[in-house]
N, C-alpha and C positions, 0 to 999 in steps of 0.2 A: 260882168266883170267878173263875177264867181267862177267864170268859164274858164279863168287862168289858172282854176286848182286842179292839176291832176287828180285823177280818179285814183290811182293806186300809189302804195306806199313807195314804191322804188321810183315811180313818177316823181312824186313831191321830193323823195332824198335828192334826186339829181337836181331839182330845181334848186335846192338849198345849195348843194355842190357849187353850181354854177355862180350862184349870189356870193358863196363863201369867197369863190375863186375872185369875183370882179374886186368884191371889197379887201382882199387881200392885196391885189395888184395894185389898188389906188394907193396903199400906204406907202409903195415904194417912190412914191412921188414928194411926200413929205420933206420939208425942208429940215436939212442936217448940217451941224456944224463942219466947216471944213478943215478945223484942225482940232485933233482928238485933244482931250484934258486927261489929267491923272484921275484914275479912280471914277472914270465916267465910261459910257459905252462908248465904242467904238463905230466910228462911220464907214461903212463897208460898201462899195461901189460896185454895182452890179454891170454897168454900161447903158449907153444912152440915157443918160440923166437918172437912172434909177439906182436908188440906196436904200440901205435900211440900217438900223442899229445893231451891233454885235454885244449883248450886255456884257458886264464885268465878271459875270457868274458864267456864261455861257461856256468858255472853253474847257472849264470843268465838267460840264456834261459830254460835250465833245470828248474830252480824256475818256470818261467812264464808259460811253458809248466804244470806244475804239478798244478799250482794255477794261472791262467790269472789275478785274482786281484791284482798281484805283479806290473802290469802296472800300477797301480794307488797309490803306494805307493809315498808318497812324499819325498822319500830319498833315497840314495843308488844306485847300477848300473843297478836296474831293470828300472827305471823311463827314463832311458838314451832310453831304447827301445820303449818307448811309441808311438813314432809317425811312426816306421816301424813294426807293431805289427803282421803281417801276417805269418811269418816265424814260430813264436813260437805259434801262435794261430793254426794254420795249425796242428803243432806237437802234441797240446793238442787234438785235435780231434782223430787223428791217434791213439794216445798214448795206449787207451785201445784196440785197434783193433791189433795192430803188437807187443805188449810188449813182446810176448814170441815167436816171430819168432827165429827159431834155429840160432846159432851163433852170432846173434846180442845181444840177451839178455844177452851173457855172456861177452861182452865187457864193459858194465857198470853196476853198482847196481841200477844205476837210472831206473825206469820204463819206462820214456820218451825217454831214450836213443836211442832205435830202430827206434823210429818215425822220430827223426833227420836224423839218419843215411840212411834211406831210401829216406827223402826230398832230401840229398845231393847226394845219387846216382843216383835219378831221375833228379836232375840238371844236373848230368855228361850226362846223356841220351839227355837230351832236347838241351845241347851244340852241342851233335854230330849231332841230328836231325836237328838243325838251320843250323849247319854250313854246311852238306851236300844239304840242300836245296838251299843254295847259290850257291854252286859250281855247282851243276846241277842234272838233274833226269836220264839221261842215264845210262846203266849199268857202262859202264866206268868211269863216272863223278862221280857215287854215290861211287864206288870201290875207286877210288882215293882219293873223298873227305873224306873218313870213315879213309884211313889210314893216309893221313896229318892230318886230325883233332885230330889224337890222339896226336899229338903235344900239343896242347892246355892243355894237361894233364900232360905235361913234363915241369912242372916249380912248384915254390915253394909255389905258392897259391892252387894250387892243392894236392901239397904233404902234405901240412901242414892242410888243411881245409877239407879234404874229409871225415875225421872219428871224426871230432870235431863239435858240435852243434855251428855254426856261419853261418854269411850272407856272408861271403867273396868271395863264390863260383859265387855269384851274378856278379863279375867281368867277368866272363868267359862269361854268357850268356847275360847280359845287351847288350854289344857292338855288339853281333852279331844279338840280336834280334832288335836293332836299324838299322843296315845295312839292314835287312831282309824288316823292315816296311816302309824305305826310297823305296828300289824298289818295293815292293809291292805297294803301294800306286800311285807309279809313274807310272807304266807299265801295271797294270790291264786295260783289254780291255774297260771295265765299271766301274765307283767306284759311289755307290749310299751313299746316306744320312744314311740309317740303317747302310750300312757295315762302313762307317766310324766312325760311333758312337761307333761300336762293336769294331774297333779297338782301339778307344780312350777310351772306358770303360776298356778294357783290360788293358791298358798302366796304367789308372788310378788305377786299382787294383793292381797291379804289383807295383806301388808308393808306395803302403802299406808295401810293401816286402823289399824294398831298395831306396834309395834316388835317386841313378844314373840311375834309370829308368824314371826319369823326362825327360831323353833326348830323350824317345819314343815320348814325344809332339813335340819335334823339328824335329824329323824325321818324323812325320806325316805333319808337316806343310811343311819341305823339299820336300815331296812326292808331296803335292799338287801344290806347287809354281813349281814344274817340269812338272806337266801335263799342267799348265798355258803356260810355256814356250814353250811345245811340241807343241800347238796349238790348245788345248782344248779350246771351248768357255768359257770365264770368269764366266758367267752365269750359267752353269753346275758345273764348279768347285766349285763355289761360295755355290750353294746349297749342294753339299757334305760336304763342309766344315761346314756348322752347326752342323754336328755331332760331332765335335771337343770338344762341349761344354759339352760332355758326360766326359771328362778327369776329370774335377776337382770333379765331383759327389763322387767318394769312399772316398778321401781325405776328403772333405766336411762334409760327412756323420761321419765318425770317429773322426774329430776334434768336432763338435757338440755332440758326444757321451760321448767324454771325458769332456769337459767343465760341461756337465749336470752330469757325474758321478764323477769327481774329482777337479771340480770346476776351474782347470787350465790347460792348456797344456804345457807341458815341452819339449822344443827342445834342446837334449843336444848337438847337432852338432853346434849350435849357442851358447848356454849358456855355454859349457865346450870348445869346441875345436875352437870355434869362426870360422867356417866355414865362408867364404866369408866376414862377418862383421870384419875381421880384418883390411880392408880397413879404415873403419869407425872409429877404435879403433886408428890406426896410424896416421889418421887427426887429431883427438884430440889431441893427444899427440905433434904432431909437423907441422899440414898442410902437404904441398905438398911432402916437403922434407923428412919427415918422413913415406909418404906413398912409395915414392920411394926407400928409403934405405930399408923399408920391403920388399917391392915385390923384390928387387935385392935378398935378404936373402934367400926369399922363393923360387924365381925361383933356385937358386944354390941349395938347397934341394931338389927339385922337380926334377929337372935335372939329378942330382946324384943317384936317384933311379933308373934311367935306366940301371944301370951298372949292375944291379943284374940278368937281363934276356937275356940270351945269345941264347937259342936255337932257336925261330922264328925269330930273324933278321939274324942269320946266315943262315936258311932256305931260307927266302926270299931274301936274297943277293945272296947266291948258286943258286937259282932259277933263279934270274935275269941274271946271269953272262952265265948260260949254256944254255938258252933261246936265249941270244943275240948271242953266239958264233954258235949255233947251228941250230938254226929255226928261224932267225930273222924276215923273211918275212912272214912267218906264224904267228908269235908272232904280227907283227903290225895288220895283218888283227884280230885278237882274240881281241885286244883292241880296235878295231872299232866295231865290232861285239857284245862283251860282255862289253860295254861301261857304260851301265845303272848300271850291277851289281858293276862293278869296282869302279865307283864314289860313288856309295852309301856305300862301304867299307870305302872308304878314308874317306867320311863325317863321318859316324860312328867314323873312330880313330881320325877325328880332332874333334870331340864335345867331345868326352872323355878327350884328350889332353886339350882342353881349361877349361873344367869343374874342372880338377884334379889342372891344374895349377892356375888358380884362387880361389881355394878353400883355400887356404894359409895353412900354416904349424904352426900356432901359439902355438899349445902345441904337435908338432911332432906327430899331428894324422893321419898322411897318410905317405905311404912308399912303397914299390915296390908291395905291395899286392893289394894296389888301381890302382897305374899307369900301372899296367900291363894292364889295360882295353883298353890301346892304341892298343896293340898287335894283339889281334884276329883277328879284321878287315885286318890287314895286311895281316896276314895268310891267311884268305879267299882270299882275292884278288891275291894273290901269286896262289894259288890253282886253282880258277877259269881259269886265264890263262894258267897253267900248262894242267888242265884238257881238256882244248879246244883245246890246240895246241896236244894232243895226242889222241884227240878224233878218227880222221881218220888215226892214225898212223898204219902202218903194226905190224901185233900179234907180230912179235919180238921184234921190237922197245918198244911197249908196254910193255911186259912182262918183258923185260931189264928193262924198267922206273920204273915197279912197283916194282921190286926185290929191286932197289936201294933204294926206299922211305922205304920200309919195314926195310932195313937194318939201313937207317939213323935214323927213330922213334925207332928201338929197341934199337940203342947206345942212343941216347937222351934220352929215357926214363931210361934206367941203369944207366946213369951218373947223373939223377936229383934223383931217388932213393937212389943211393949210396952215394952221396955227403954229406957231414957233414953240418947239419944246415938246413935251420935257425931255432932257437929255440925260440927265442923272438920277 
């Protein structure tokens, strides 16, 4: 069955495109409310029983794609997207080129909708690509990584946001990109200033798409620190680290452009949701006691969001039990051999945990759709260990394991698509 893995990168990408398309199509069968409710997503019927949710924020993205000047309007929902403009701006560029794509043009009357749909589908493909890159390049590793990677779409984030213009799918991509960057920077045989600058510039551009891509800076620095701890001369690492200075360039350039064009910058996450600054707000209201009280409340809200996600924790726990019972000695060897990748995944998961924990919940501005970002690197770590244990297994064992994984993924995805909600 390892022959299922195409030999070329193009072939593997085409497989991922096909799988992402199938997964996305199945989401159109999810049960949705017949009557729309205030302040909730709107059921949009495509025809032949197919339907999707148009998120309450999606009209703002569509407006910006249609007319980018909406980013500079000093009121309304549009200005809250001002400092993460890349997503609707890319859609604005693509819209004239893809507005007549068959199938997609029938899903919405807005001419920019097909562009957002294609960006979302491309994000799913990128998620699978980064995931399999973490798991391994061999035919068996890629095949197992692709099958297990489909669990990244067996959740409410992918279910709700694949077909609606919104940035939430980046919560699947960012944590995996974070893990990949840590390992890439830490383990490359040679790291030049130019390559570090390329990584930093790319991360800075992604920051214009979604705020959590800020963690790519932490990933870059963690990778550099790992090289120092690995014994690389400090001077050589310091020379490579000069490239990190490219990270703030895209955001700085955009900020200056906004100030020049609109006169001021609007940070909706700070001014409306009070992300992170809730600590200063609490301090002003009552000093350290009020900060501690707010932290307890927000922590309870934060950890309560994890009860919504069952598939990935179940898979990770089941994998750990099976490996402990059936292949513990081989698993211990894999944990040593793949230590760099596993630690990179754990680092990415921990950074997302800390980010969303400290972000606060002053206006209920986060939920399971954000905190889900903790899970993709954990799934990747489990897949790395499992694929490495099975890499040299007998063909019969490999086939049995792969069939079991396919069955698990099929059941998980069927459950997620068929279950009712979430709708708001």
